[in-house]
Z-matrix of the N, CA and C atoms (Angstrom, degrees):
N
C 1 1.449
C 2 1.476 1 109.89
N 3 1.330 2 110.39 1 90.96
C 4 1.511 3 115.00 2 179.01
C 5 1.484 4 110.23 3 -121.93
N 6 1.363 5 113.20 4 122.89
C 7 1.446 6 120.12 5 -175.21
C 8 1.529 7 109.41 6 -80.86
N 9 1.356 8 114.88 7 152.06
C 10 1.385 9 122.97 8 166.26
C 11 1.540 10 106.70 9 -57.50
N 12 1.433 11 116.75 10 146.83
C 13 1.448 12 116.40 11 178.97
C 14 1.518 13 115.65 12 -57.89
N 15 1.347 14 118.74 13 -19.66
C 16 1.522 15 122.30 14 -172.25
C 17 1.444 16 111.04 15 -113.37
N 18 1.371 17 123.58 16 -13.76
C 19 1.461 18 123.43 17 177.85
C 20 1.494 19 113.45 18 -160.17
N 21 1.347 20 116.12 19 163.64
C 22 1.357 21 118.01 20 -175.79
C 23 1.553 22 113.30 21 -83.63
N 24 1.291 23 116.66 22 144.07
C 25 1.446 24 121.68 23 175.82
C 26 1.522 25 115.74 24 -101.77
N 27 1.351 26 113.27 25 13.87
C 28 1.438 27 117.34 26 -176.93
C 29 1.481 28 113.49 27 -68.84
N 30 1.282 29 115.82 28 -28.56
C 31 1.571 30 117.95 29 178.95
C 32 1.542 31 105.23 30 -129.21
N 33 1.308 32 113.00 31 165.61
C 34 1.442 33 124.66 32 -179.21
C 35 1.511 34 110.91 33 -145.52
N 36 1.243 35 112.86 34 156.88
C 37 1.568 36 117.09 35 176.82
C 38 1.541 37 102.61 36 -121.81
N 39 1.201 38 116.18 37 119.41
C 40 1.467 39 123.17 38 177.18
C 41 1.582 40 114.72 39 -82.64
N 42 1.235 41 117.94 40 149.30
C 43 1.469 42 124.03 41 -177.88
C 44 1.606 43 103.28 42 -56.41
N 45 1.291 44 114.85 43 135.58
C 46 1.393 45 116.96 44 171.81
C 47 1.538 46 117.45 45 85.98
N 48 1.389 47 112.96 46 -10.10
C 49 1.428 48 116.92 47 -179.39
C 50 1.506 49 111.40 48 -105.63
N 51 1.318 50 119.47 49 153.75
C 52 1.408 51 123.74 50 -175.60
C 53 1.490 52 116.02 51 -86.80
N 54 1.367 53 114.35 52 -32.07
C 55 1.458 54 116.68 53 -174.61
C 56 1.469 55 110.98 54 -116.61
N 57 1.341 56 116.80 55 164.91
C 58 1.537 57 125.05 56 177.98
C 59 1.568 58 104.91 57 -79.39
N 60 1.335 59 114.24 58 152.96
C 61 1.353 60 122.37 59 170.56
C 62 1.548 61 115.12 60 -131.79
N 63 1.296 62 119.05 61 160.00
C 64 1.472 63 122.13 62 177.95
C 65 1.543 64 111.02 63 -59.09
N 66 1.328 65 122.27 64 130.72
C 67 1.395 66 122.31 65 175.81
C 68 1.512 67 110.29 66 -71.19
N 69 1.307 68 123.56 67 133.15
C 70 1.474 69 127.01 68 175.46
C 71 1.545 70 110.29 69 -88.11
N 72 1.357 71 108.93 70 147.01
C 73 1.483 72 113.75 71 -179.39
C 74 1.614 73 109.61 72 -64.84
N 75 1.232 74 116.10 73 140.58
C 76 1.489 75 125.04 74 -176.96
C 77 1.531 76 109.57 75 45.36
N 78 1.347 77 118.12 76 44.68
C 79 1.429 78 124.73 77 175.14
C 80 1.537 79 115.03 78 56.96
N 81 1.380 80 116.07 79 28.55
C 82 1.411 81 122.21 80 -178.55
C 83 1.483 82 117.95 81 90.12
N 84 1.299 83 116.69 82 -3.98
C 85 1.476 84 122.49 83 178.77
C 86 1.484 85 113.08 84 -100.95
N 87 1.388 86 118.44 85 30.50
C 88 1.441 87 122.57 86 -176.60
C 89 1.477 88 112.98 87 -59.31
N 90 1.301 89 119.67 88 -43.82
C 91 1.483 90 126.12 89 -177.65
C 92 1.496 91 107.68 90 -59.12
N 93 1.381 92 116.84 91 -43.57
C 94 1.462 93 122.15 92 -173.11
C 95 1.476 94 113.38 93 -78.93
N 96 1.300 95 122.31 94 -32.25
C 97 1.480 96 124.88 95 -173.93
C 98 1.510 97 116.30 96 -115.84
N 99 1.288 98 121.15 97 -5.96
C 100 1.440 99 120.45 98 -176.10
C 101 1.590 100 114.77 99 -57.23
N 102 1.364 101 116.29 100 -32.39
C 103 1.417 102 121.08 101 175.75
C 104 1.568 103 111.43 102 -60.41
N 105 1.259 104 120.39 103 -29.02
C 106 1.453 105 123.58 104 -177.41
C 107 1.547 106 108.55 105 -70.65
N 108 1.349 107 119.55 106 -19.03
C 109 1.450 108 120.27 107 -176.31
C 110 1.480 109 111.95 108 -109.81
N 111 1.326 110 119.12 109 6.26
C 112 1.503 111 117.96 110 179.67
C 113 1.511 112 113.32 111 -59.12
N 114 1.300 113 113.67 112 137.16
C 115 1.492 114 119.82 113 -179.68
C 116 1.468 115 113.42 114 75.83
N 117 1.305 116 123.16 115 6.03
C 118 1.430 117 125.20 116 -178.59
C 119 1.540 118 107.83 117 -101.50
N 120 1.259 119 121.09 118 132.14
C 121 1.481 120 124.20 119 175.28
C 122 1.502 121 106.23 120 -75.52
N 123 1.306 122 115.39 121 104.61
C 124 1.540 123 118.98 122 -178.02
C 125 1.570 124 109.47 123 -71.31
N 126 1.304 125 120.31 124 -22.38
C 127 1.432 126 122.53 125 176.45
C 128 1.446 127 111.50 126 -67.31
N 129 1.369 128 117.37 127 -41.32
C 130 1.462 129 125.98 128 -175.58
C 131 1.505 130 109.48 129 -84.56
N 132 1.322 131 119.80 130 -36.47
C 133 1.415 132 123.92 131 -170.57
C 134 1.543 133 114.75 132 -113.84
N 135 1.259 134 119.70 133 42.67
C 136 1.473 135 122.07 134 -172.50
C 137 1.453 136 111.35 135 -91.58
């Protein structure tokens, strides 16, 4: 969970939607791609 230097990435607003929603890890593909990031420091290499 690494924020952009100027704003939080904890929530997002999708096109065509009225309200903000919680941002999902790896855009919702966490189960499928998490193994690709094992051992990687996501705070350093985001």
